[in-house]
Jmol script that loads the backbone (N, CA, C; Angstrom):
load data "model"
ATOM      1  N   MET A   1       0.851  -1.172   0.000  1.00  0.00           N
ATOM      2  CA  MET A   1       0.000   0.000   0.000  1.00  0.00           C
ATOM      3  C   MET A   1       0.897   1.235   0.000  1.00  0.00           C
ATOM      4  N   SER A   2       0.550   2.187  -0.822  1.00  0.00           N
ATOM      5  CA  SER A   2       1.364   3.397  -0.963  1.00  0.00           C
ATOM      6  C   SER A   2       1.256   4.272   0.287  1.00  0.00           C
ATOM      7  N   PRO A   3       2.231   5.160   0.479  1.00  0.00           N
ATOM      8  CA  PRO A   3       2.141   6.093   1.619  1.00  0.00           C
ATOM      9  C   PRO A   3       0.872   6.953   1.564  1.00  0.00           C
ATOM     10  N   PHE A   4       0.467   7.354   0.360  1.00  0.00           N
ATOM     11  CA  PHE A   4      -0.759   8.136   0.215  1.00  0.00           C
ATOM     12  C   PHE A   4      -1.970   7.332   0.669  1.00  0.00           C
ATOM     13  N   ALA A   5      -2.038   6.066   0.252  1.00  0.00           N
ATOM     14  CA  ALA A   5      -3.152   5.199   0.656  1.00  0.00           C
ATOM     15  C   ALA A   5      -3.147   4.991   2.170  1.00  0.00           C
ATOM     16  N   LEU A   6      -1.971   4.814   2.750  1.00  0.00           N
ATOM     17  CA  LEU A   6      -1.884   4.643   4.207  1.00  0.00           C
ATOM     18  C   LEU A   6      -2.350   5.903   4.934  1.00  0.00           C
ATOM     19  N   THR A   7      -2.000   7.071   4.406  1.00  0.00           N
ATOM     20  CA  THR A   7      -2.453   8.328   5.011  1.00  0.00           C
ATOM     21  C   THR A   7      -3.973   8.424   4.964  1.00  0.00           C
ATOM     22  N   LEU A   8      -4.551   8.094   3.803  1.00  0.00           N
ATOM     23  CA  LEU A   8      -6.007   8.105   3.692  1.00  0.00           C
ATOM     24  C   LEU A   8      -6.638   7.106   4.652  1.00  0.00           C
ATOM     25  N   LEU A   9      -6.022   5.929   4.781  1.00  0.00           N
ATOM     26  CA  LEU A   9      -6.541   4.917   5.696  1.00  0.00           C
ATOM     27  C   LEU A   9      -6.536   5.422   7.135  1.00  0.00           C
ATOM     28  N   VAL A  10      -5.490   6.117   7.523  1.00  0.00           N
ATOM     29  CA  VAL A  10      -5.432   6.676   8.876  1.00  0.00           C
ATOM     30  C   VAL A  10      -6.582   7.663   9.087  1.00  0.00           C
ATOM     31  N   PHE A  11      -6.833   8.528   8.101  1.00  0.00           N
ATOM     32  CA  PHE A  11      -7.959   9.466   8.208  1.00  0.00           C
ATOM     33  C   PHE A  11      -9.285   8.714   8.339  1.00  0.00           C
ATOM     34  N   VAL A  12      -9.443   7.650   7.561  1.00  0.00           N
ATOM     35  CA  VAL A  12     -10.673   6.860   7.608  1.00  0.00           C
ATOM     36  C   VAL A  12     -10.841   6.216   8.978  1.00  0.00           C
ATOM     37  N   LEU A  13      -9.785   5.572   9.466  1.00  0.00           N
ATOM     38  CA  LEU A  13      -9.878   4.871  10.754  1.00  0.00           C
ATOM     39  C   LEU A  13     -10.101   5.837  11.908  1.00  0.00           C
ATOM     40  N   VAL A  14      -9.349   6.918  11.933  1.00  0.00           N
ATOM     41  CA  VAL A  14      -9.497   7.895  13.014  1.00  0.00           C
ATOM     42  C   VAL A  14     -10.872   8.563  12.928  1.00  0.00           C
ATOM     43  N   GLY A  15     -11.295   8.917  11.717  1.00  0.00           N
ATOM     44  CA  GLY A  15     -12.592   9.557  11.548  1.00  0.00           C
ATOM     45  C   GLY A  15     -13.741   8.668  11.958  1.00  0.00           C
ATOM     46  N   ASN A  16     -13.718   7.414  11.529  1.00  0.00           N
ATOM     47  CA  ASN A  16     -14.801   6.505  11.887  1.00  0.00           C
ATOM     48  C   ASN A  16     -14.815   6.228  13.386  1.00  0.00           C
ATOM     49  N   THR A  17     -13.647   6.008  13.963  1.00  0.00           N
ATOM     50  CA  THR A  17     -13.566   5.738  15.393  1.00  0.00           C
ATOM     51  C   THR A  17     -14.039   6.941  16.202  1.00  0.00           C
ATOM     52  N   ALA A  18     -13.548   8.120  15.849  1.00  0.00           N
ATOM     53  CA  ALA A  18     -13.965   9.330  16.567  1.00  0.00           C
ATOM     54  C   ALA A  18     -15.465   9.548  16.424  1.00  0.00           C
ATOM     55  N   GLY A  19     -15.991   9.346  15.229  1.00  0.00           N
ATOM     56  CA  GLY A  19     -17.423   9.513  15.014  1.00  0.00           C
ATOM     57  C   GLY A  19     -18.244   8.573  15.878  1.00  0.00           C
ATOM     58  N   GLN A  20     -17.855   7.301  15.917  1.00  0.00           N
ATOM     59  CA  GLN A  20     -18.581   6.316  16.729  1.00  0.00           C
ATOM     60  C   GLN A  20     -18.546   6.695  18.206  1.00  0.00           C
ATOM     61  N   LEU A  21     -17.376   7.090  18.682  1.00  0.00           N
ATOM     62  CA  LEU A  21     -17.251   7.438  20.104  1.00  0.00           C
ATOM     63  C   LEU A  21     -18.036   8.704  20.436  1.00  0.00           C
ATOM     64  N   LEU A  22     -18.049   9.660  19.525  1.00  0.00           N
ATOM     65  CA  LEU A  22     -18.830  10.872  19.756  1.00  0.00           C
ATOM     66  C   LEU A  22     -20.332  10.591  19.704  1.00  0.00           C
ATOM     67  N   PHE A  23     -20.761   9.699  18.818  1.00  0.00           N
ATOM     68  CA  PHE A  23     -22.173   9.298  18.794  1.00  0.00           C
ATOM     69  C   PHE A  23     -22.570   8.679  20.133  1.00  0.00           C
ATOM     70  N   LYS A  24     -21.715   7.835  20.667  1.00  0.00           N
ATOM     71  CA  LYS A  24     -21.988   7.202  21.963  1.00  0.00           C
ATOM     72  C   LYS A  24     -22.065   8.261  23.066  1.00  0.00           C
ATOM     73  N   ALA A  25     -21.100   9.170  23.072  1.00  0.00           N
ATOM     74  CA  ALA A  25     -21.084  10.215  24.101  1.00  0.00           C
ATOM     75  C   ALA A  25     -22.329  11.097  24.007  1.00  0.00           C
ATOM     76  N   ALA A  26     -22.694  11.474  22.794  1.00  0.00           N
ATOM     77  CA  ALA A  26     -23.891  12.312  22.619  1.00  0.00           C
ATOM     78  C   ALA A  26     -25.137  11.565  23.067  1.00  0.00           C
ATOM     79  N   SER A  27     -25.211  10.292  22.755  1.00  0.00           N
ATOM     80  CA  SER A  27     -26.373   9.497  23.147  1.00  0.00           C
ATOM     81  C   SER A  27     -26.481   9.381  24.665  1.00  0.00           C
ATOM     82  N   LEU A  28     -25.348   9.198  25.316  1.00  0.00           N
ATOM     83  CA  LEU A  28     -25.364   9.117  26.778  1.00  0.00           C
ATOM     84  C   LEU A  28     -25.776  10.449  27.405  1.00  0.00           C
ATOM     85  N   ARG A  29     -25.286  11.533  26.845  1.00  0.00           N
ATOM     86  CA  ARG A  29     -25.629  12.854  27.382  1.00  0.00           C
ATOM     87  C   ARG A  29     -27.087  13.212  27.140  1.00  0.00           C
ATOM     88  N   ALA A  30     -27.691  12.600  26.133  1.00  0.00           N
ATOM     89  CA  ALA A  30     -29.081  12.925  25.791  1.00  0.00           C
ATOM     90  C   ALA A  30     -30.084  12.051  26.524  1.00  0.00           C
ATOM     91  N   SER A  31     -29.637  11.285  27.486  1.00  0.00           N
ATOM     92  CA  SER A  31     -30.560  10.416  28.222  1.00  0.00           C
ATOM     93  C   SER A  31     -31.594  11.261  28.952  1.00  0.00           C
ATOM     94  N   ARG A  32     -32.796  11.217  28.446  1.00  0.00           N
ATOM     95  CA  ARG A  32     -33.929  11.936  29.025  1.00  0.00           C
ATOM     96  C   ARG A  32     -35.115  10.982  29.057  1.00  0.00           C
ATOM     97  N   PRO A  33     -36.024  11.198  29.984  1.00  0.00           N
ATOM     98  CA  PRO A  33     -37.215  10.352  30.005  1.00  0.00           C
ATOM     99  C   PRO A  33     -38.052  10.572  28.748  1.00  0.00           C
ATOM    100  N   GLY A  34     -38.542   9.502  28.203  1.00  0.00           N
ATOM    101  CA  GLY A  34     -39.423   9.588  27.043  1.00  0.00           C
ATOM    102  C   GLY A  34     -38.678   9.715  25.733  1.00  0.00           C
ATOM    103  N   TRP A  35     -39.330   9.252  24.713  1.00  0.00           N
ATOM    104  CA  TRP A  35     -38.766   9.241  23.372  1.00  0.00           C
ATOM    105  C   TRP A  35     -38.492  10.660  22.875  1.00  0.00           C
ATOM    106  N   THR A  36     -39.429  11.548  23.030  1.00  0.00           N
ATOM    107  CA  THR A  36     -39.300  12.919  22.528  1.00  0.00           C
ATOM    108  C   THR A  36     -38.182  13.666  23.242  1.00  0.00           C
ATOM    109  N   GLY A  37     -38.102  13.528  24.555  1.00  0.00           N
ATOM    110  CA  GLY A  37     -37.064  14.215  25.318  1.00  0.00           C
ATOM    111  C   GLY A  37     -35.670  13.786  24.906  1.00  0.00           C
ATOM    112  N   HIS A  38     -35.505  12.494  24.692  1.00  0.00           N
ATOM    113  CA  HIS A  38     -34.197  11.964  24.283  1.00  0.00           C
ATOM    114  C   HIS A  38     -33.779  12.544  22.938  1.00  0.00           C
ATOM    115  N   TRP A  39     -34.671  12.505  21.966  1.00  0.00           N
ATOM    116  CA  TRP A  39     -34.329  12.961  20.619  1.00  0.00           C
ATOM    117  C   TRP A  39     -34.158  14.468  20.553  1.00  0.00           C
ATOM    118  N   GLN A  40     -34.905  15.204  21.352  1.00  0.00           N
ATOM    119  CA  GLN A  40     -34.709  16.651  21.389  1.00  0.00           C
ATOM    120  C   GLN A  40     -33.340  16.994  21.973  1.00  0.00           C
ATOM    121  N   ALA A  41     -33.001  16.345  23.073  1.00  0.00           N
ATOM    122  CA  ALA A  41     -31.693  16.589  23.685  1.00  0.00           C
ATOM    123  C   ALA A  41     -30.571  16.190  22.733  1.00  0.00           C
ATOM    124  N   LEU A  42     -30.749  15.088  22.063  1.00  0.00           N
ATOM    125  CA  LEU A  42     -29.735  14.622  21.120  1.00  0.00           C
ATOM    126  C   LEU A  42     -29.573  15.606  19.963  1.00  0.00           C
ATOM    127  N   ALA A  43     -30.667  16.106  19.443  1.00  0.00           N
ATOM    128  CA  ALA A  43     -30.618  17.024  18.301  1.00  0.00           C
ATOM    129  C   ALA A  43     -29.866  18.307  18.617  1.00  0.00           C
ATOM    130  N   PHE A  44     -29.862  18.728  19.878  1.00  0.00           N
ATOM    131  CA  PHE A  44     -29.190  19.971  20.243  1.00  0.00           C
ATOM    132  C   PHE A  44     -27.827  19.748  20.883  1.00  0.00           C
ATOM    133  N   ASP A  45     -27.360  18.514  20.910  1.00  0.00           N
ATOM    134  CA  ASP A  45     -26.054  18.228  21.501  1.00  0.00           C
ATOM    135  C   ASP A  45     -24.949  18.499  20.479  1.00  0.00           C
ATOM    136  N   PRO A  46     -24.012  19.389  20.800  1.00  0.00           N
ATOM    137  CA  PRO A  46     -22.927  19.691  19.851  1.00  0.00           C
ATOM    138  C   PRO A  46     -22.089  18.459  19.485  1.00  0.00           C
ATOM    139  N   LEU A  47     -21.972  17.491  20.398  1.00  0.00           N
ATOM    140  CA  LEU A  47     -21.196  16.296  20.079  1.00  0.00           C
ATOM    141  C   LEU A  47     -21.781  15.537  18.894  1.00  0.00           C
ATOM    142  N   LEU A  48     -23.105  15.512  18.802  1.00  0.00           N
ATOM    143  CA  LEU A  48     -23.741  14.848  17.668  1.00  0.00           C
ATOM    144  C   LEU A  48     -23.351  15.535  16.365  1.00  0.00           C
ATOM    145  N   TRP A  49     -23.365  16.858  16.354  1.00  0.00           N
ATOM    146  CA  TRP A  49     -23.060  17.597  15.141  1.00  0.00           C
ATOM    147  C   TRP A  49     -21.581  17.501  14.770  1.00  0.00           C
ATOM    148  N   VAL A  50     -20.721  17.462  15.771  1.00  0.00           N
ATOM    149  CA  VAL A  50     -19.293  17.245  15.492  1.00  0.00           C
ATOM    150  C   VAL A  50     -19.103  15.855  14.888  1.00  0.00           C
ATOM    151  N   ALA A  51     -19.775  14.866  15.453  1.00  0.00           N
ATOM    152  CA  ALA A  51     -19.676  13.497  14.920  1.00  0.00           C
ATOM    153  C   ALA A  51     -20.161  13.440  13.479  1.00  0.00           C
ATOM    154  N   LEU A  52     -21.250  14.117  13.171  1.00  0.00           N
ATOM    155  CA  LEU A  52     -21.767  14.117  11.802  1.00  0.00           C
ATOM    156  C   LEU A  52     -20.805  14.813  10.843  1.00  0.00           C
ATOM    157  N   LEU A  53     -20.180  15.895  11.289  1.00  0.00           N
ATOM    158  CA  LEU A  53     -19.177  16.570  10.454  1.00  0.00           C
ATOM    159  C   LEU A  53     -17.972  15.661  10.199  1.00  0.00           C
ATOM    160  N   ILE A  54     -17.533  14.988  11.245  1.00  0.00           N
ATOM    161  CA  ILE A  54     -16.416  14.052  11.095  1.00  0.00           C
ATOM    162  C   ILE A  54     -16.799  12.946  10.119  1.00  0.00           C
ATOM    163  N   TYR A  55     -18.014  12.426  10.247  1.00  0.00           N
ATOM    164  CA  TYR A  55     -18.466  11.371   9.342  1.00  0.00           C
ATOM    165  C   TYR A  55     -18.524  11.865   7.898  1.00  0.00           C
ATOM    166  N   GLY A  56     -18.937  13.105   7.702  1.00  0.00           N
ATOM    167  CA  GLY A  56     -18.954  13.662   6.352  1.00  0.00           C
ATOM    168  C   GLY A  56     -17.553  13.718   5.762  1.00  0.00           C
ATOM    169  N   PHE A  57     -16.600  14.212   6.543  1.00  0.00           N
ATOM    170  CA  PHE A  57     -15.200  14.264   6.107  1.00  0.00           C
ATOM    171  C   PHE A  57     -14.677  12.850   5.859  1.00  0.00           C
ATOM    172  N   GLU A  58     -14.961  11.950   6.793  1.00  0.00           N
ATOM    173  CA  GLU A  58     -14.488  10.570   6.676  1.00  0.00           C
ATOM    174  C   GLU A  58     -15.056   9.892   5.439  1.00  0.00           C
ATOM    175  N   PHE A  59     -16.280  10.206   5.059  1.00  0.00           N
ATOM    176  CA  PHE A  59     -16.894   9.642   3.859  1.00  0.00           C
ATOM    177  C   PHE A  59     -16.060   9.966   2.621  1.00  0.00           C
ATOM    178  N   PHE A  60     -15.623  11.215   2.513  1.00  0.00           N
ATOM    179  CA  PHE A  60     -14.821  11.599   1.353  1.00  0.00           C
ATOM    180  C   PHE A  60     -13.423  10.992   1.410  1.00  0.00           C
ATOM    181  N   MET A  61     -12.874  10.834   2.607  1.00  0.00           N
ATOM    182  CA  MET A  61     -11.585  10.150   2.733  1.00  0.00           C
ATOM    183  C   MET A  61     -11.729   8.676   2.325  1.00  0.00           C
ATOM    184  N   TRP A  62     -12.853   8.076   2.675  1.00  0.00           N
ATOM    185  CA  TRP A  62     -13.139   6.685   2.304  1.00  0.00           C
ATOM    186  C   TRP A  62     -13.209   6.546   0.784  1.00  0.00           C
ATOM    187  N   LEU A  63     -13.906   7.470   0.127  1.00  0.00           N
ATOM    188  CA  LEU A  63     -13.982   7.424  -1.331  1.00  0.00           C
ATOM    189  C   LEU A  63     -12.597   7.570  -1.958  1.00  0.00           C
ATOM    190  N   ALA A  64     -11.808   8.489  -1.428  1.00  0.00           N
ATOM    191  CA  ALA A  64     -10.448   8.675  -1.945  1.00  0.00           C
ATOM    192  C   ALA A  64      -9.612   7.422  -1.714  1.00  0.00           C
ATOM    193  N   PHE A  65      -9.742   6.823  -0.526  1.00  0.00           N
ATOM    194  CA  PHE A  65      -8.996   5.600  -0.216  1.00  0.00           C
ATOM    195  C   PHE A  65      -9.366   4.483  -1.176  1.00  0.00           C
ATOM    196  N   LEU A  66     -10.657   4.303  -1.414  1.00  0.00           N
ATOM    197  CA  LEU A  66     -11.090   3.233  -2.323  1.00  0.00           C
ATOM    198  C   LEU A  66     -10.658   3.481  -3.754  1.00  0.00           C
ATOM    199  N   SER A  67     -10.359   4.736  -4.088  1.00  0.00           N
ATOM    200  CA  SER A  67      -9.910   5.018  -5.452  1.00  0.00           C
ATOM    201  C   SER A  67      -8.454   4.624  -5.679  1.00  0.00           C
ATOM    202  N   VAL A  68      -7.705   4.372  -4.600  1.00  0.00           N
ATOM    203  CA  VAL A  68      -6.274   4.059  -4.763  1.00  0.00           C
ATOM    204  C   VAL A  68      -5.901   2.654  -4.315  1.00  0.00           C
ATOM    205  N   VAL A  69      -6.854   1.893  -3.785  1.00  0.00           N
ATOM    206  CA  VAL A  69      -6.580   0.494  -3.413  1.00  0.00           C
ATOM    207  C   VAL A  69      -7.677  -0.392  -3.988  1.00  0.00           C
ATOM    208  N   PRO A  70      -7.384  -1.684  -4.165  1.00  0.00           N
ATOM    209  CA  PRO A  70      -8.450  -2.599  -4.586  1.00  0.00           C
ATOM    210  C   PRO A  70      -9.549  -2.656  -3.516  1.00  0.00           C
ATOM    211  N   LEU A  71     -10.773  -2.828  -3.959  1.00  0.00           N
ATOM    212  CA  LEU A  71     -11.911  -2.838  -3.046  1.00  0.00           C
ATOM    213  C   LEU A  71     -11.750  -3.879  -1.952  1.00  0.00           C
ATOM    214  N   TRP A  72     -11.353  -5.102  -2.301  1.00  0.00           N
ATOM    215  CA  TRP A  72     -11.234  -6.168  -1.306  1.00  0.00           C
ATOM    216  C   TRP A  72     -10.248  -5.776  -0.213  1.00  0.00           C
ATOM    217  N   GLN A  73      -9.150  -5.150  -0.604  1.00  0.00           N
ATOM    218  CA  GLN A  73      -8.126  -4.772   0.375  1.00  0.00           C
ATOM    219  C   GLN A  73      -8.603  -3.603   1.228  1.00  0.00           C
ATOM    220  N   GLY A  74      -9.233  -2.623   0.606  1.00  0.00           N
ATOM    221  CA  GLY A  74      -9.709  -1.460   1.341  1.00  0.00           C
ATOM    222  C   GLY A  74     -10.726  -1.823   2.398  1.00  0.00           C
ATOM    223  N   VAL A  75     -11.683  -2.650   2.034  1.00  0.00           N
ATOM    224  CA  VAL A  75     -12.727  -3.039   2.978  1.00  0.00           C
ATOM    225  C   VAL A  75     -12.141  -3.861   4.118  1.00  0.00           C
ATOM    226  N   MET A  76     -11.222  -4.742   3.794  1.00  0.00           N
ATOM    227  CA  MET A  76     -10.643  -5.589   4.840  1.00  0.00           C
ATOM    228  C   MET A  76      -9.816  -4.780   5.838  1.00  0.00           C
ATOM    229  N   VAL A  77      -8.925  -3.925   5.370  1.00  0.00           N
ATOM    230  CA  VAL A  77      -8.080  -3.196   6.323  1.00  0.00           C
ATOM    231  C   VAL A  77      -8.886  -2.164   7.103  1.00  0.00           C
ATOM    232  N   ALA A  78      -9.954  -1.658   6.519  1.00  0.00           N
ATOM    233  CA  ALA A  78     -10.790  -0.698   7.250  1.00  0.00           C
ATOM    234  C   ALA A  78     -11.547  -1.374   8.391  1.00  0.00           C
ATOM    235  N   CYS A  79     -11.625  -2.698   8.391  1.00  0.00           N
ATOM    236  CA  CYS A  79     -12.282  -3.419   9.488  1.00  0.00           C
ATOM    237  C   CYS A  79     -11.520  -3.276  10.808  1.00  0.00           C
ATOM    238  N   ILE A  80     -10.313  -2.776  10.752  1.00  0.00           N
ATOM    239  CA  ILE A  80      -9.536  -2.547  11.974  1.00  0.00           C
ATOM    240  C   ILE A  80     -10.261  -1.552  12.883  1.00  0.00           C
ATOM    241  N   ASP A  81     -11.154  -0.743  12.316  1.00  0.00           N
ATOM    242  CA  ASP A  81     -11.871   0.218  13.149  1.00  0.00           C
ATOM    243  C   ASP A  81     -12.696  -0.470  14.229  1.00  0.00           C
ATOM    244  N   ILE A  82     -13.063  -1.719  14.022  1.00  0.00           N
ATOM    245  CA  ILE A  82     -13.783  -2.481  15.058  1.00  0.00           C
ATOM    246  C   ILE A  82     -12.925  -2.545  16.325  1.00  0.00           C
ATOM    247  N   LEU A  83     -11.664  -2.835  16.155  1.00  0.00           N
ATOM    248  CA  LEU A  83     -10.735  -2.898  17.287  1.00  0.00           C
ATOM    249  C   LEU A  83     -10.590  -1.519  17.937  1.00  0.00           C
ATOM    250  N   LEU A  84     -10.444  -0.487  17.119  1.00  0.00           N
ATOM    251  CA  LEU A  84     -10.254   0.857  17.657  1.00  0.00           C
ATOM    252  C   LEU A  84     -11.477   1.334  18.431  1.00  0.00           C
ATOM    253  N   VAL A  85     -12.672   1.046  17.913  1.00  0.00           N
ATOM    254  CA  VAL A  85     -13.897   1.447  18.609  1.00  0.00           C
ATOM    255  C   VAL A  85     -14.025   0.697  19.930  1.00  0.00           C
ATOM    256  N   MET A  86     -13.687  -0.589  19.927  1.00  0.00           N
ATOM    257  CA  MET A  86     -13.757  -1.364  21.162  1.00  0.00           C
ATOM    258  C   MET A  86     -12.781  -0.800  22.211  1.00  0.00           C
ATOM    259  N   LEU A  87     -11.573  -0.492  21.791  1.00  0.00           N
ATOM    260  CA  LEU A  87     -10.599   0.076  22.728  1.00  0.00           C
ATOM    261  C   LEU A  87     -11.048   1.455  23.209  1.00  0.00           C
ATOM    262  N   GLY A  88     -11.598   2.263  22.309  1.00  0.00           N
ATOM    263  CA  GLY A  88     -12.121   3.569  22.703  1.00  0.00           C
ATOM    264  C   GLY A  88     -13.271   3.449  23.688  1.00  0.00           C
ATOM    265  N   GLY A  89     -14.133   2.454  23.480  1.00  0.00           N
ATOM    266  CA  GLY A  89     -15.227   2.208  24.428  1.00  0.00           C
ATOM    267  C   GLY A  89     -14.697   1.867  25.805  1.00  0.00           C
ATOM    268  N   ARG A  90     -13.631   1.113  25.838  1.00  0.00           N
ATOM    269  CA  ARG A  90     -13.009   0.748  27.122  1.00  0.00           C
ATOM    270  C   ARG A  90     -12.392   1.974  27.798  1.00  0.00           C
ATOM    271  N   ILE A  91     -11.651   2.743  27.025  1.00  0.00           N
ATOM    272  CA  ILE A  91     -10.935   3.895  27.575  1.00  0.00           C
ATOM    273  C   ILE A  91     -11.890   5.004  28.006  1.00  0.00           C
ATOM    274  N   PHE A  92     -12.844   5.356  27.155  1.00  0.00           N
ATOM    275  CA  PHE A  92     -13.684   6.525  27.408  1.00  0.00           C
ATOM    276  C   PHE A  92     -14.986   6.230  28.139  1.00  0.00           C
ATOM    277  N   PHE A  93     -15.474   4.986  28.044  1.00  0.00           N
ATOM    278  CA  PHE A  93     -16.769   4.674  28.636  1.00  0.00           C
ATOM    279  C   PHE A  93     -16.715   3.529  29.641  1.00  0.00           C
ATOM    280  N   GLY A  94     -15.518   3.009  29.889  1.00  0.00           N
ATOM    281  CA  GLY A  94     -15.370   1.936  30.866  1.00  0.00           C
ATOM    282  C   GLY A  94     -16.055   0.633  30.470  1.00  0.00           C
ATOM    283  N   GLU A  95     -16.266   0.432  29.178  1.00  0.00           N
ATOM    284  CA  GLU A  95     -16.919  -0.798  28.735  1.00  0.00           C
ATOM    285  C   GLU A  95     -15.993  -1.989  28.938  1.00  0.00           C
ATOM    286  N   GLN A  96     -16.592  -3.107  29.222  1.00  0.00           N
ATOM    287  CA  GLN A  96     -15.830  -4.316  29.516  1.00  0.00           C
ATOM    288  C   GLN A  96     -15.326  -4.985  28.238  1.00  0.00           C
ATOM    289  N   ILE A  97     -14.102  -5.482  28.301  1.00  0.00           N
ATOM    290  CA  ILE A  97     -13.563  -6.316  27.234  1.00  0.00           C
ATOM    291  C   ILE A  97     -13.408  -7.710  27.832  1.00  0.00           C
ATOM    292  N   THR A  98     -14.391  -8.540  27.559  1.00  0.00           N
ATOM    293  CA  THR A  98     -14.384  -9.899  28.110  1.00  0.00           C
ATOM    294  C   THR A  98     -13.436 -10.783  27.310  1.00  0.00           C
ATOM    295  N   GLY A  99     -13.182 -11.959  27.836  1.00  0.00           N
ATOM    296  CA  GLY A  99     -12.335 -12.915  27.134  1.00  0.00           C
ATOM    297  C   GLY A  99     -12.899 -13.286  25.771  1.00  0.00           C
ATOM    298  N   ALA A 100     -14.214 -13.467  25.695  1.00  0.00           N
ATOM    299  CA  ALA A 100     -14.847 -13.812  24.423  1.00  0.00           C
ATOM    300  C   ALA A 100     -14.698 -12.669  23.412  1.00  0.00           C
ATOM    301  N   ARG A 101     -14.858 -11.435  23.874  1.00  0.00           N
ATOM    302  CA  ARG A 101     -14.692 -10.290  22.971  1.00  0.00           C
ATOM    303  C   ARG A 101     -13.246 -10.182  22.507  1.00  0.00           C
ATOM    304  N   MET A 102     -12.322 -10.426  23.423  1.00  0.00           N
ATOM    305  CA  MET A 102     -10.908 -10.350  23.063  1.00  0.00           C
ATOM    306  C   MET A 102     -10.565 -11.421  22.025  1.00  0.00           C
ATOM    307  N   LEU A 103     -11.094 -12.620  22.215  1.00  0.00           N
ATOM    308  CA  LEU A 103     -10.864 -13.689  21.245  1.00  0.00           C
ATOM    309  C   LEU A 103     -11.461 -13.312  19.895  1.00  0.00           C
ATOM    310  N   ALA A 104     -12.689 -12.814  19.907  1.00  0.00           N
ATOM    311  CA  ALA A 104     -13.362 -12.454  18.660  1.00  0.00           C
ATOM    312  C   ALA A 104     -12.607 -11.344  17.924  1.00  0.00           C
ATOM    313  N   ILE A 105     -12.208 -10.318  18.639  1.00  0.00           N
ATOM    314  CA  ILE A 105     -11.513  -9.206  17.988  1.00  0.00           C
ATOM    315  C   ILE A 105     -10.141  -9.641  17.503  1.00  0.00           C
ATOM    316  N   SER A 106      -9.506 -10.570  18.215  1.00  0.00           N
ATOM    317  CA  SER A 106      -8.214 -11.101  17.762  1.00  0.00           C
ATOM    318  C   SER A 106      -8.371 -11.873  16.459  1.00  0.00           C
ATOM    319  N   LEU A 107      -9.426 -12.677  16.374  1.00  0.00           N
ATOM    320  CA  LEU A 107      -9.674 -13.426  15.143  1.00  0.00           C
ATOM    321  C   LEU A 107      -9.975 -12.483  13.973  1.00  0.00           C
ATOM    322  N   ILE A 108     -10.723 -11.421  14.244  1.00  0.00           N
ATOM    323  CA  ILE A 108     -11.000 -10.426  13.200  1.00  0.00           C
ATOM    324  C   ILE A 108      -9.700  -9.776  12.748  1.00  0.00           C
ATOM    325  N   ALA A 109      -8.868  -9.376  13.698  1.00  0.00           N
ATOM    326  CA  ALA A 109      -7.602  -8.713  13.364  1.00  0.00           C
ATOM    327  C   ALA A 109      -6.694  -9.637  12.557  1.00  0.00           C
ATOM    328  N   ILE A 110      -6.621 -10.898  12.949  1.00  0.00           N
ATOM    329  CA  ILE A 110      -5.796 -11.857  12.201  1.00  0.00           C
ATOM    330  C   ILE A 110      -6.343 -12.020  10.786  1.00  0.00           C
ATOM    331  N   GLY A 111      -7.650 -12.138  10.660  1.00  0.00           N
ATOM    332  CA  GLY A 111      -8.263 -12.260   9.340  1.00  0.00           C
ATOM    333  C   GLY A 111      -7.998 -11.043   8.474  1.00  0.00           C
ATOM    334  N   VAL A 112      -8.111  -9.873   9.071  1.00  0.00           N
ATOM    335  CA  VAL A 112      -7.852  -8.641   8.329  1.00  0.00           C
ATOM    336  C   VAL A 112      -6.407  -8.605   7.860  1.00  0.00           C
ATOM    337  N   LEU A 113      -5.486  -8.961   8.739  1.00  0.00           N
ATOM    338  CA  LEU A 113      -4.075  -8.955   8.351  1.00  0.00           C
ATOM    339  C   LEU A 113      -3.781  -9.973   7.247  1.00  0.00           C
ATOM    340  N   LEU A 114      -4.389 -11.140   7.350  1.00  0.00           N
ATOM    341  CA  LEU A 114      -4.143 -12.168   6.334  1.00  0.00           C
ATOM    342  C   LEU A 114      -4.752 -11.807   4.987  1.00  0.00           C
ATOM    343  N   VAL A 115      -5.950 -11.286   4.989  1.00  0.00           N
ATOM    344  CA  VAL A 115      -6.632 -11.000   3.730  1.00  0.00           C
ATOM    345  C   VAL A 115      -6.305  -9.603   3.212  1.00  0.00           C
ATOM    346  N   GLY A 116      -6.441  -8.603   4.052  1.00  0.00           N
ATOM    347  CA  GLY A 116      -6.285  -7.227   3.604  1.00  0.00           C
ATOM    348  C   GLY A 116      -4.854  -6.739   3.576  1.00  0.00           C
ATOM    349  N   GLY A 117      -3.994  -7.320   4.361  1.00  0.00           N
ATOM    350  CA  GLY A 117      -2.619  -6.851   4.427  1.00  0.00           C
ATOM    351  C   GLY A 117      -1.725  -7.403   3.342  1.00  0.00           C
ATOM    352  N   GLY A 118      -2.220  -8.432   2.645  1.00  0.00           N
ATOM    353  CA  GLY A 118      -1.404  -9.064   1.610  1.00  0.00           C
ATOM    354  C   GLY A 118      -1.277  -8.212   0.357  1.00  0.00           C
ATOM    355  N   GLY A 119      -0.411  -8.632  -0.495  1.00  0.00           N
ATOM    356  CA  GLY A 119      -0.210  -7.939  -1.765  1.00  0.00           C
ATOM    357  C   GLY A 119      -1.311  -8.289  -2.738  1.00  0.00           C
ATOM    358  N   ALA A 120      -1.008  -8.195  -4.005  1.00  0.00           N
ATOM    359  CA  ALA A 120      -1.992  -8.483  -5.066  1.00  0.00           C
ATOM    360  C   ALA A 120      -2.384  -9.878  -5.014  1.00  0.00           C
TER     361      ALA A 120
END
end "model"
wireframe off; spacefill off
backbone 0.3
color backbone group
């Protein structure tokens, strides 16, 4: 993978991970009784709007990334964001990483490295 493709991949991974974590944070902050209260609080939470802006930027980085790598490779290496989101959930939200989750994420990472990390 070229240095340019790796740079785009970093933007994609960081953008997707940050977006997911900000969506979670906004959702937690919007906890209000009732359906309407929750969605109103969420709609006015700046974290939600920052996450949406990041996702918009990340979308264009994703398109650029897919334009310089084969589709199979791009999709596979971008799956690493699963690991990053899980680690971010642990760090920022105290979510548990059980043995089963660790095994599952390890198998995903190995699969990604074997399939997406290879050459042509």
